C-alpha positions in Angstrom: 130.8 8.8 -30.9 129.3 8.0 -34.3 126.5 10.2 -35.6 123.5 7.9 -36.5 120.7 9.1 -38.6 117.7 6.8 -39.1 115.3 7.6 -42.0 112.1 6.5 -40.3 108.4 6.0 -40.7 106.4 5.4 -37.5 104.2 2.6 -38.6 106.8 0.8 -40.8 107.4 -2.6 -39.2 111.1 -2.7 -40.3 111.8 0.8 -39.1 110.2 -0.2 -35.8 112.5 -3.2 -35.6 115.5 -0.9 -36.1 114.3 1.4 -33.4 113.9 -1.5 -31.1 117.5 -2.6 -31.7 118.7 0.9 -31.2 116.9 1.2 -27.9 118.3 -2.1 -26.7 121.8 -1.0 -27.7 121.2 2.4 -25.9 122.6 4.3 -28.9 121.8 8.0 -29.2 120.6 8.7 -32.7 118.7 11.2 -34.8 115.7 10.2 -36.9 114.2 11.8 -40.0 110.6 10.9 -40.5 109.9 10.2 -44.2 106.2 10.0 -45.2 105.1 7.5 -47.8 101.4 8.0 -47.6 99.7 8.7 -51.0 99.1 12.4 -50.1 102.7 13.1 -49.2 105.0 10.6 -50.8 108.2 12.1 -49.4 110.1 8.8 -49.9 109.9 9.5 -53.7 111.5 12.9 -53.4 115.0 13.3 -55.0 116.7 13.9 -51.6 115.6 10.5 -50.4 116.2 8.8 -53.8 119.8 9.8 -53.4 120.0 8.4 -49.9 118.2 5.1 -50.8 117.8 4.4 -54.5 115.2 1.7 -53.6 113.1 4.5 -51.9 112.2 2.1 -49.1 112.1 2.7 -45.4 114.1 2.5 -43.3 117.6 3.6 -44.2 120.5 4.8 -42.0 123.6 6.8 -42.3 126.4 6.4 -39.9 129.1 9.1 -39.7 132.2 8.3 -37.8 134.1 10.8 -35.7 136.7 11.0 -38.6 133.9 12.0 -41.0 133.6 8.7 -42.9 129.9 8.1 -43.8 128.3 4.7 -44.4 124.8 4.4 -45.8 122.7 1.3 -45.1 119.5 0.9 -47.2 118.1 -2.3 -45.8 116.9 -3.0 -42.3 118.8 -6.3 -42.1 122.0 -4.5 -43.1 121.2 -2.0 -40.3 120.9 -4.9 -37.8 124.2 -6.3 -39.0 125.9 -2.9 -38.9 124.7 -1.8 -35.5 126.9 -4.1 -33.4 129.9 -2.5 -35.0 128.9 1.0 -33.8 130.5 2.0 -30.5 128.0 2.8 -27.7 128.1 5.3 -24.9 130.5 4.3 -22.2 128.6 5.7 -19.2 125.2 5.0 -17.8 123.8 8.5 -18.3 120.8 9.7 -20.3 122.1 10.1 -23.9 122.5 13.7 -25.0 120.2 14.5 -27.9 122.4 15.3 -30.9 122.0 18.8 -32.4 119.6 18.4 -35.4 117.5 20.5 -37.7 113.8 20.9 -36.6 112.8 18.0 -38.9 115.1 15.6 -37.1 114.4 14.4 -33.6 116.0 11.8 -31.3 114.1 8.8 -30.1 113.3 9.5 -26.4 115.1 7.1 -24.1 113.8 7.4 -20.5 115.7 7.4 -17.2 113.6 4.4 -16.3 115.0 2.4 -19.2 118.6 3.2 -18.0 117.8 2.4 -14.4 116.7 -1.1 -15.4 120.4 -1.7 -16.2 119.8 -3.3 -19.5 123.4 -2.4 -20.2 124.8 0.6 -22.1 126.1 -0.7 -25.4 125.4 -4.4 -24.5 126.0 -6.7 -27.4 122.9 -8.2 -28.9 124.6 -11.3 -30.2 126.3 -13.9 -28.0 129.6 -14.7 -29.7 129.1 -18.4 -28.8 125.7 -18.5 -30.5 126.4 -16.2 -33.4 125.6 -18.7 -36.1 122.2 -19.8 -34.8 121.2 -16.2 -33.8 121.8 -14.9 -37.3 120.2 -18.0 -38.8 117.0 -17.2 -36.9 117.2 -13.6 -38.2 117.6 -14.9 -41.7 114.4 -17.0 -41.3 112.6 -13.9 -40.1 113.6 -12.1 -43.2 112.7 -15.0 -45.5 109.1 -14.5 -44.4 107.3 -12.0 -46.7 104.7 -10.1 -44.7 103.1 -8.2 -47.6 101.2 -11.2 -49.1 99.7 -11.8 -45.7 99.0 -8.1 -45.1 97.3 -7.6 -48.5 95.4 -10.9 -48.2 93.9 -9.7 -44.9 92.4 -6.8 -46.8 91.4 -9.1 -49.6 89.4 -11.3 -47.2 88.1 -8.6 -44.8 88.3 -5.2 -46.5 88.3 -5.6 -50.3 87.6 -1.9 -50.7 90.8 -1.0 -48.9 92.7 -3.4 -51.2 91.3 -1.6 -54.2 92.2 1.7 -52.7 95.8 0.5 -52.2 95.9 -0.7 -55.8 94.6 2.6 -57.1 97.3 4.4 -55.1 100.0 2.1 -56.6 98.8 2.9 -60.1 98.8 6.6 -59.5 102.4 6.3 -58.1 103.5 4.6 -61.3 102.4 7.7 -63.2 104.2 9.9 -60.6 107.4 8.0 -61.0 107.2 8.4 -64.8 106.9 12.1 -64.3 109.7 12.3 -61.8 112.0 10.3 -64.2 111.6 13.2 -66.7 111.9 16.0 -64.2 115.2 14.7 -62.7 117.3 13.2 -65.6 120.1 12.3 -63.2 117.7 10.0 -61.4 115.8 8.8 -64.5 116.8 5.1 -64.2 116.4 5.1 -60.5 112.8 6.2 -60.8 112.1 3.8 -63.7 113.5 0.9 -61.7 111.2 1.9 -58.8 108.2 2.0 -61.0 109.0 -1.5 -62.3 109.5 -2.7 -58.7 106.1 -1.3 -57.7 104.4 -2.9 -60.7 105.9 -6.3 -59.6 104.7 -5.6 -56.0 101.2 -5.0 -57.3 101.2 -8.2 -59.4 102.7 -10.3 -56.7 100.9 -9.1 -53.6 97.7 -7.2 -54.6 96.6 -8.9 -57.8 97.6 -12.4 -56.6 97.3 -14.5 -53.5 99.7 -17.2 -54.7 102.3 -16.4 -52.1 99.9 -16.4 -49.1 100.0 -20.2 -48.3 103.8 -20.4 -48.5 104.3 -17.4 -46.2 101.6 -18.5 -43.7 103.6 -21.7 -43.4 106.8 -19.8 -42.9 105.2 -17.8 -40.2 103.8 -20.9 -38.4 107.2 -22.7 -38.7 109.0 -19.7 -37.2 106.5 -19.5 -34.3 107.0 -23.2 -33.7 110.7 -22.9 -33.8 110.6 -20.1 -31.3 108.4 -22.1 -29.0 110.9 -25.0 -29.1 113.9 -22.7 -28.5 112.1 -21.1 -25.5 111.1 -24.4 -24.1 114.7 -25.5 -24.1 115.9 -22.6 -22.0 116.7 -23.2 -18.3 113.6 -23.1 -16.1 115.3 -20.8 -13.5 115.4 -17.8 -15.9 112.6 -15.4 -15.1 112.4 -14.2 -18.7 113.5 -16.9 -21.1 114.8 -15.6 -24.4 115.5 -17.5 -27.6 119.2 -18.0 -27.1 119.5 -17.4 -23.4 120.4 -13.7 -23.1 118.2 -11.2 -25.0 119.5 -10.9 -28.5 118.8 -9.4 -31.9 116.8 -12.6 -32.6 114.4 -11.6 -29.8 114.0 -8.2 -31.4 112.9 -9.9 -34.6 110.6 -12.3 -32.7 109.0 -9.4 -30.9 108.3 -7.6 -34.2 107.1 -10.8 -35.8 104.5 -11.5 -33.1 103.4 -7.8 -33.2 102.8 -8.0 -36.9 101.0 -11.3 -36.9 98.8 -10.2 -34.0 98.0 -7.0 -35.9 96.8 -9.1 -38.8 95.0 -11.4 -36.3 96.5 -14.5 -37.9 98.4 -16.1 -34.9 97.5 -17.8 -31.8 99.3 -18.7 -28.6 97.3 -21.9 -28.3 99.9 -24.7 -27.8 102.6 -22.2 -27.4 102.8 -21.3 -23.7 106.5 -20.3 -23.8 105.9 -18.0 -26.7 103.0 -16.4 -24.7 105.4 -15.9 -21.8 108.0 -14.4 -24.2 105.5 -11.9 -25.5 104.4 -10.8 -22.1 108.0 -10.3 -21.1 108.9 -8.5 -24.3 106.1 -6.0 -23.8 107.5 -5.1 -20.4 110.9 -4.2 -21.6 111.3 -0.4 -21.7 112.6 -0.7 -25.3 109.2 -1.9 -26.4 107.6 1.4 -25.6 110.6 3.5 -26.6 110.6 2.0 -30.0 106.9 2.3 -30.5 106.2 -1.4 -31.1 102.5 -2.1 -31.5 100.2 -5.0 -32.3 97.4 -2.7 -33.4 97.0 -0.5 -36.5 97.8 3.2 -35.7 94.8 5.4 -35.3 95.8 7.5 -38.2 96.0 4.5 -40.5 92.7 3.2 -39.2 91.0 6.5 -39.9 92.5 6.6 -43.4 91.4 3.0 -44.1 87.9 3.7 -42.9 87.5 6.8 -45.1 89.1 5.0 -48.0 86.8 2.0 -47.5 83.7 4.2 -47.6 84.8 6.0 -50.7 85.6 2.8 -52.5 82.4 1.1 -51.4 80.5 4.1 -52.9 82.7 3.9 -56.0 82.1 0.2 -56.3 78.3 0.8 -56.3 78.4 3.7 -58.7 81.1 2.8 -61.2 79.5 -0.4 -62.6 76.2 1.5 -63.4 78.2 4.4 -64.7 80.2 2.1 -67.0 77.0 0.3 -68.1 75.5 3.7 -68.9 78.6 4.8 -70.8 78.7 1.6 -72.7 75.0 2.0 -73.7 75.8 5.6 -74.7 78.7 4.5 -76.8 76.5 1.9 -78.5 73.8 4.5 -79.4 76.5 6.9 -80.7 77.9 4.2 -82.9 74.4 3.3 -84.2 73.7 6.9 -84.9 77.0 7.4 -86.7 76.3 4.3 -88.8 72.8 5.5 -89.7 74.1 9.0 -90.6 76.9 7.4 -92.7 74.3 5.2 -94.6 72.1 8.3 -95.2 75.1 10.2 -96.5 75.9 7.4 -98.9 72.3 7.3 -100.1 72.3 11.1 -100.5 75.6 11.1 -102.4 74.3 8.3 -104.7 71.1 10.2 -105.4 73.1 13.5 -106.2 75.5 11.6 -108.5 72.6 10.0 -110.4 70.8 13.3 -110.8 74.0 14.9 -112.1 74.6 12.1 -114.6 71.0 12.5 -115.9 71.5 16.3 -116.2 74.5 16.0 -118.4 73.1 13.1 -120.4 75.5 10.5 -119.0 72.4 8.5 -118.0 68.9 8.4 -119.1 
């Protein structure tokens, strides 16, 4: 059986999507949580830069029984690669792979297996392969960060400023890391440029918001139409008949849009039924799918918001005071300079008279 190691972050939407697919496939795997919060940016550490030069989460390594290792550094590549990984052949609770203390397997419950979702069941119907992956591609064409950051821009501008401040501090950290680890110099400099572009595109600008809101709405409408076209007799109607990788993507899409409070089930009764059914699948809980911000993140955002509101109130006055101080210093320097010129002129004239150069 292949050894699967998922580099994971609990609240990452795309890591969550990978965990959902893994749970549906009933694949035993290890996971290594990699923090990317400002106070512990483990994803920038050299060990992870070697695993994933983009230093994004998730990433996955798959080691075959013969020892061949494949590294996947994008969640879509992981979704594509998972169907090629052999699954357990028996319906028993997967044995946790031996792992260091920092690695832990995702818990799969006996209840999940008793629901007979199928050990190693394919998540792509061969007869509907083209349309299934086309839907997945539409999901990945949608950029969530413009929507996520615009939510802060409209509702919590102090948090947006906190995020931007964190980005700018990370640029400096990447510059330092590029000097500390010469073998990774270009990797870190490329990451710095990518983060600068991220800031310009998603934090400083809202230009991509309308386009991606439309993509989200179009994808929701497409899902509603697909679900409406499924046979009425199915208790749980999925996008392409049997539950597939496209349904995993749709589940995560709805979760993210609900988290941002920018979607409605109005006029989409089939999508509402889909969401209710998706939440009841044991894989939903096993993968940690959620349509709410994690408590840890909410606390962090609350504290950050308070700090930045205070800073926003103080900094303008502080800057104004510093500007006034600079103005007074400049005026004082100018006055002293003029006095020095007058003094030098007087001394020079007195010396000239003393030596008879002037009368």
